[in-house]
C-alpha positions in Angstrom: -6.5 -27.7 -1.8 -8.3 -27.7 2.1 -11.9 -27.8 1.8 -14.0 -26.2 4.2 -16.3 -27.7 6.0 -19.6 -26.7 4.6 -20.8 -27.9 1.2 -19.0 -28.6 -1.7 -20.9 -25.1 -4.0 -19.0 -22.9 -1.3 -15.9 -24.9 -1.8 -16.1 -24.5 -5.8 -17.3 -20.8 -5.4 -14.1 -20.3 -3.2 -12.1 -21.8 -5.3 -13.4 -19.8 -8.8 -13.6 -17.2 -6.8 -9.8 -17.4 -5.4 -8.5 -18.5 -9.0 -9.9 -15.2 -10.8 -8.7 -13.2 -7.8 -5.3 -14.7 -8.3 -5.9 -14.2 -12.1 -6.6 -10.8 -11.8 -4.2 -9.5 -9.4 -1.7 -11.4 -11.3 -2.5 -9.1 -14.8 -2.7 -6.0 -12.7 0.9 -6.7 -11.1 2.0 -7.7 -15.2 0.4 -4.2 -16.4 2.1 -2.8 -13.2 5.4 -3.8 -13.7 5.4 -3.6 -17.3 4.5 0.2 -16.9 7.1 1.1 -14.2 10.4 -0.9 -15.4 10.1 -0.7 -19.2 7.9 2.5 -19.3 9.6 4.6 -16.6 13.0 3.3 -15.5 14.5 1.9 -18.6 12.2 4.2 -20.6 12.4 2.0 -23.9 9.0 2.8 -24.6 5.6 4.3 -23.7 1.9 3.1 -24.1 1.5 5.4 -27.3 4.9 6.0 -28.3 4.2 4.4 -32.1 2.2 6.6 -32.5 2.8 10.2 -30.8 6.9 9.8 -30.9 7.7 11.5 -27.6 10.0 14.1 -29.8 8.5 17.1 -28.7 7.6 18.3 -24.9 4.3 18.2 -25.9 4.1 14.9 -27.3 6.1 13.3 -24.2 3.2 15.1 -21.9 0.7 13.2 -24.0 2.7 9.5 -23.5 3.5 10.4 -19.9 -0.2 10.9 -19.3 -1.1 7.6 -21.5 1.6 5.7 -19.0 0.0 6.7 -15.7 -3.4 6.3 -17.1 -2.1 2.2 -17.8 -0.5 2.5 -14.2 -3.6 3.8 -12.4 -5.4 1.6 -14.4 -3.7 -1.6 -13.1 -3.9 -0.7 -10.0 -7.5 -0.8 -10.0 -7.1 -4.1 -11.2 -4.7 -5.1 -8.5 -7.3 -3.7 -6.2 -9.7 -5.7 -7.6 -8.1 -8.5 -7.6 -7.0 -8.4 -4.0 -10.7 -7.9 -3.0 -11.5 -11.1 -5.1 -8.9 -12.8 -2.5 -10.5 -11.3 0.3 -13.6 -12.4 -0.5 -12.0 -16.2 -0.7 -10.7 -16.4 2.2 -14.1 -16.5 4.5 -14.8 -19.4 2.9 -11.5 -21.4 3.0 -7.8 -21.1 1.8 -5.6 -21.2 -1.2 -2.5 -23.0 -1.1 0.5 -21.0 -2.3 1.7 -22.6 -4.8 -1.9 -22.7 -6.3 -1.8 -18.5 -6.0 1.4 -18.3 -7.3 0.4 -20.4 -10.4 -3.1 -18.1 -10.3 -0.9 -15.0 -10.1 1.9 -16.2 -13.2 -1.7 -17.3 -15.5 -2.7 -13.3 -15.2 0.3 -11.7 -15.7 1.1 -13.9 -18.6 -2.1 -12.8 -19.6 -1.6 -9.0 -19.4 1.8 -9.7 -21.9 0.0 -11.4 -24.1 -2.8 -9.1 -24.2 -0.1 -6.4 -24.9 1.7 -8.1 -27.3 -1.4 -9.2 -29.4 -3.4 -5.9 -28.7 -0.5 -3.0 -28.5 2.5 -4.5 -30.3 1.0 -6.3 -33.0 -2.6 -5.8 -33.9 -2.7 -1.8 -32.7 1.1 -1.1 -33.5 0.9 1.2 -30.5 4.4 0.7 -29.2 7.2 -2.4 -29.3 9.2 -3.4 -26.0 12.2 -1.8 -27.5 12.1 1.1 -29.9 14.3 2.9 -32.0 17.1 2.8 -34.1 19.7 0.3 -33.3 17.1 -2.1 -31.8 15.1 -5.4 -33.5 11.4 -4.3 -32.5 10.6 -7.8 -33.8 13.2 -9.6 -31.9 12.1 -8.0 -28.5 8.6 -8.1 -29.2 9.1 -12.0 -29.5 11.0 -12.3 -26.5 8.7 -10.5 -24.5 5.7 -12.9 -25.8 8.0 -15.9 -25.1 8.6 -14.8 -21.7 4.6 -14.4 -21.5 4.2 -18.3 -22.8 7.0 -19.1 -20.2 4.6 -17.5 -17.1 1.5 -19.1 -19.1 3.0 -22.8 -18.7 4.7 -22.7 -15.2 1.5 -20.8 -13.5 -0.6 -23.3 -15.4 1.3 -26.4 -13.8 1.4 -25.0 -10.5 -2.6 -24.5 -10.6 -3.2 -27.8 -12.5 -4.5 -29.7 -9.2 -6.8 -27.3 -8.4 -9.6 -29.8 -9.1 -8.0 -33.0 -8.0 
């Protein structure tokens, strides 16, 4: 990693801010990707579809509102991550592979959060709902994807401190 010409504490602050910026952006991207692909395009589930089954127009509207709120929140998270990265850029540069690693860690972090909290603890929704689909198999596949993102992301940033 290139170090700024100033003190080591500025470099450490840069590294932390850049890392947190990448993690935050990855978390927001993961949530937005989930919302757009799984909720809107594939229409496999909604944020609260296991609690408010979209079987009437009113219930569908409630689910769409919840999905919209999720998307809006993830845009805010992306903005915060971007601001962190932007502020870190004045102090130095983060290598691309480490930025990609941080983004992957953040995305994997969102998927772990979504799996553990939304799918398993609160039972708000499952990845693929409805008859003829193994909810557990889809949820486990989604969680496995999260673990892969976390593993590859960690490998890409592991030499951040070296």
